[in-house]
N, C-alpha and C positions, 0 to 999 in steps of 0.2 A: 329641150325646156329652155325658153329665156331667160337668163338670170340678167339684173343691172348690174353690172360691172361694180366693183368697192374693190380698195384697197387694203392693203394688211397696216393696220396701225402700228404696228408692232418690228415691221419690214428690216431687218440689218439691226434690230434693237441689240447690243450686247451691256454686258454685266460682270465685274470680277466673280472670274470662276470659284467655286468650292474650295480653300485651302489646298485638301488632298490631289486637286487634280492640276491645280497650277503647280503644288510641288512635282507631282510626277510629269511636267514640263508637257500639259495639253496649253493649246488658244483657240479660242473660238475665231473662225474663218467664214466667210460668205464665196461661194462660187455663183461669177453671172455664166448662165449656160443656155443659151438662143434665147433671152428674154426672162428668163426666170431665175430666180437668185434662191438657191441652198445655203441656209445656215448649218455649219457644222461643227463639231469641235474635234481636232485632231492632234493626238499624241507622238511622241520622238516615235523615230523608225528604228525598233527595238525587237523588229522582226517582218515576218509578212504582214499585208495589210489585212485589217481586221476589220468590215463594214457592218456595223449596227443601224438596226432600222427598227422605228419604236412601232406601238401600235396604233390605232387611231384614237385621236384625240390627244395621244402624249408626245413631248418631247423628247430632246436626245437627254436630257435632265434622267431621263427615267434611268439610264443607264450608269450615272455618277457613280454609285455605289459601287461596280464592279467593274470601271473602267483604269482606277488604279493598278489592280491586280493583272488584269488584261494587259496594260501594256507595259507589263514586265518579260511579254511574249511576243507582242503584235505591233506592228503602227495601228493605233484605235483610229476608228473615225464614225461617229457618233452622228446621226443627220436629222435635221427637221425635213421630214418631206414636205413639197407644196401643200402649201392650205394649213400649216403646223408652225408654231414659235418665231420665229422671225424669216422663215423663209415666204418666198412670193404668196399670196392670195390669187386664185385664178377663179371665182365665180362661173359656172357653167359650163369648165373646161377639168374636169375629175371624171378619170376614168382610168384601168389598170393599167392601158398602153399608154395614156400620156405620163401618169405617175411615176410607172416604171421605166419609162424611155429618159424620164431626169436623170433617175439614179444610175443608168445605163452611160450617161454622159459624166455625171461623176466620177464611175469607174473609170473612162475613157479619157477624161482632162484633168482631173486632180489627183486621182491614185494614181492611175498608169501603170499598175499589175497588178495582176489575176489576184484576187482577194477574196478570201472566206467572207461569205456576206451572210449573217447571222440576224433574223427580223422576230419580234415578238407579235400575235395575233396577224393584224391583216399586214403588218411588217415584213412577216414571212411567207405570206401569197406572195408580196411581190420580191422576197428572194428568190422565193420559188420561180416568176415571171425571169428575173433578172439571170438566172442557170438557166432556164429553157429557149431566153433571146438573144442573150448574148455571153455563149458559152466560155469562149475563149478568156475572157475574164472575170471567170468565176472558179474559183479551186475547188470550193466547197460551201455546201450551202445546211444552215442550222435553223431549223424550222424549231418556234420555242411556240407552241401551244396556240399555232398558226392553223385557222377556222378550214383550212383541206376541205373541199367537198360540202362542208357545211355551209357554207356563206355564195353556194352558188343557186340559180335560180332555176327552179320556182322553190327547191326546200325553204332557204333562207327564210322568204316570206311566206310559206304556208306550212311547214310542217317544224321545222323548228325556230320560232318564232320569238325565242326570249331575248337574242340580242336584237335583232330587225324591231322589237318593240322599244328598246332602249333608243335605237336609234331615232327611231320615231318619235319617239317622246322626246329627246331632247330638240329636236329642229321643231317641236310645237311649243316648248318650253322657251328654249335659247335661241330658235333661229332670228328674229327681231333684234342685230345685235344693236340699234340704238335704244332698244327698251324692254331693258330685261335684266335679271336680279342673277345671277348668276349660283348661289345658292337654290335658289328654285328647282333646281336640277336634282337637287334630292328628296325635296318635297313629296309624299307621297311614293316614291320609287322602291320598289321591294325587290328582294333577292330572296329567291326560292334555294333555304338548304336541306330541306326534305321534302316528301309528296304532302306532307301536312303543316311543317312551318315555316313560313317566310323570317327575313331582315327587314325590317322599316326601320328609319330614323324618325323620332318623336319629331311634328312639329318643332315645339318649343326648342327642341339644338337645332334645328333651320333657322330657327330665328335669331338665335344667339349670333347661330354663324353666319348672316345677313347682315347683322350689326358689324362682326368683325370685319366682312368683306368692304363692305360702306365705307367703314373708318380706315382702313387700309387704300382705298381708292381717293379718298378726299385728301389723306396725306400724301400721295404719291401721285399728283397728277401726270397721265403721258405714261406710265409705266404700267406692265403686267398687273393683272390682281393678285391679291393674296391673303393672307391673314396672319397679321403678327400678334398670336395671340399662345404665350407660352405654354397653354392648357390644351392647346389642338395638337395632335402628330403633324411632325413637319410633312410627310405624306399625304393631309388634307392641304395644306399650303402647295404640295406640288400640285395636285390635282385643281384647284381654284387656278393656280397658274396658269397651265395649261389650257383650261377650257378657254378662257379670256384669249388664248393666243391661237384659236381653231377657228377656223373659216366654218359656219353654220353648212354652207352651201354641200362641204365634202361629205358631211352623212346625210343631206338630202339627195346625193347625185347616189348611195347606196338604196334611201327610201323608194326613190320616184325610178330607180332602173337604168338611171343614165352612166352607173360605173362598170358595169359589166362587161360590154363591148361582145366578142367573141372568144374571151379567153374562157379554154377551158382547163380546166385543173390534171383532169386524167392526161390530154393529151399533154401539157408542159412536164409532168411527172414522167410521163413514157419517154420524153425528150432528152432526160436529163441525161448526163454521162459524167458527174461527179457524184462523189461521196457526200450522202446525205444523212443528216443526223436530225432523230426526231424525237423533241422534246413533247413530253404528253401530261399536260396538269389535269387535277379534278375534275371530274365531268359527272353530273347523273341528270335522268329523266323524271321528267314533270308532267303530269298529263295536262296540265293548264301551256305549260309552254315549250314543250319541246324538250328538246338538248340544253341543257345548263351547263354551258361549258365551250368551247374550243370544236373538238373532236371526240367522238366516241370510240369505244375500241373495234367496232366496224370499220371507220374511217382508217385506222390507225392500221389495222391489217389491211386495207386494201391499199395505201401507199405501201407498205413492204411487200407484196406482191406485184405491185407496178415496177418498183426499185428495186430489186435486189443485190443486196449485202446493207440495205438501210440500217441503219444503227439505230436503236430504239430505246429510249429509256421513259421510263413512267417516273413522275417526279411528284411527290406527296405536298401538292402545293396551290394556290391558286392561279389563276391565269399569266400573272406577271412573274413568272418562275425565278427571272434573275435577281428581283428582288426580295423575295421569300426564304429563297436556297442559294445564295450567291455562290459561297464555294462550290457547292454540286453544277452549279452552271459554268462558272470560268472553267473547271475540271472536265467538263465535257465537252469543253467548245477548244480546251488546249490540247485535248486528246484526239478530238477530230481532224487537226490542222497538224498532229502530228505524224499521221498517218497517210499524209498528203505529199507526194512529190514537188519541191520547188518548182 
C-alpha cells in the first residue's frame, strides 16, 4: 500500500523530565540509527541494562512511575519506538522486522551490553522479536500482557476482534492528521466488562474533554496536545499527549495487514535461549468481540509449553500492569534479572 510520506511534527521534541526522574539522574536523548531517530530516556548505570518498550500508541512516559525504582538496580533505557513520541515517523514502512530492527540497532550501538528487555502489549512482542533475532544482545525477556498468538493473522481479524476493531476505529476517526479532534477517539467507544455490560464514555463528557484539549492546543501551539484541567486524571493527559504523538499509519499497518510479514510467534518462542517472564493480566471472552484482553489461559499455557522454565505470573490488573501494580511489576523484573548470569 502506497502512503504519502509525512514527517513527525514532534521529531526530537523534548521537555523537562518529571522531577522524580530528573532527581534519579535520567536524561532524554536521541539516537540516529541508519536514517531513523529513536527518542529514549536513560538513567544512570546502576546495574545491567534494562530496556523498556511501551505499548502501541504509548510513549516512554508510560513507564515514568516505575523508572526511579528500577533505576536503583538497572541502567534503565525507556524508548519511543518508530512512529511514536519524539521518534521518526515513517509512513508506509511499519512491520515487525523494521521496528524490531530499530531496537536491535539501539541495543548494539547505544546500550552496547546484553540487556534485559521488557515490553508491554505490542512492545512485548517486539521484545520477543529481539530475543529471537539478536539473542546475543538479550539477557532475559519480560512479556507484560503481550498479545502473543492473539495478534497473528487471521485470528486477530477474524476471531478475537476487540483490539483489531479498536485499531480500525482509531484509523477511521483519527487517521486524517490535519482534520481531527483527539477527543473523538473516545466518542462511542465501548469496553466490554462482562457478557452483558459495557462501559462507554458519555457524549457530554467527550464534549467537555474536547474543549479542554482544544484550549490546550490554542495555548501551547507547536507542542503535543494535552489537557490542563485539575479535575481530569493525569492518565487522561498522558493518553491525549501520546495520541497526538502517534503516527496513525502505524495502526493502519495492523489493520491492512502490512505489519505482520512472516514473523511467527511460535518460531520465535522456540528459538529463545534466555529466561522468560510472562506477566498475564485480566481477560475475558465476549460473544461479540471474542478475546477482551491480550492473551487467554490457553495462550499462556502454550507459551510455557514452548519455553520450558518460563516464569508465569497472573496479575489482577488491566493491560498496563506496570501502571496498576507498580510494586509487583518492579519486584518481578528485579527477580528475573537476579537469576541471570552477567
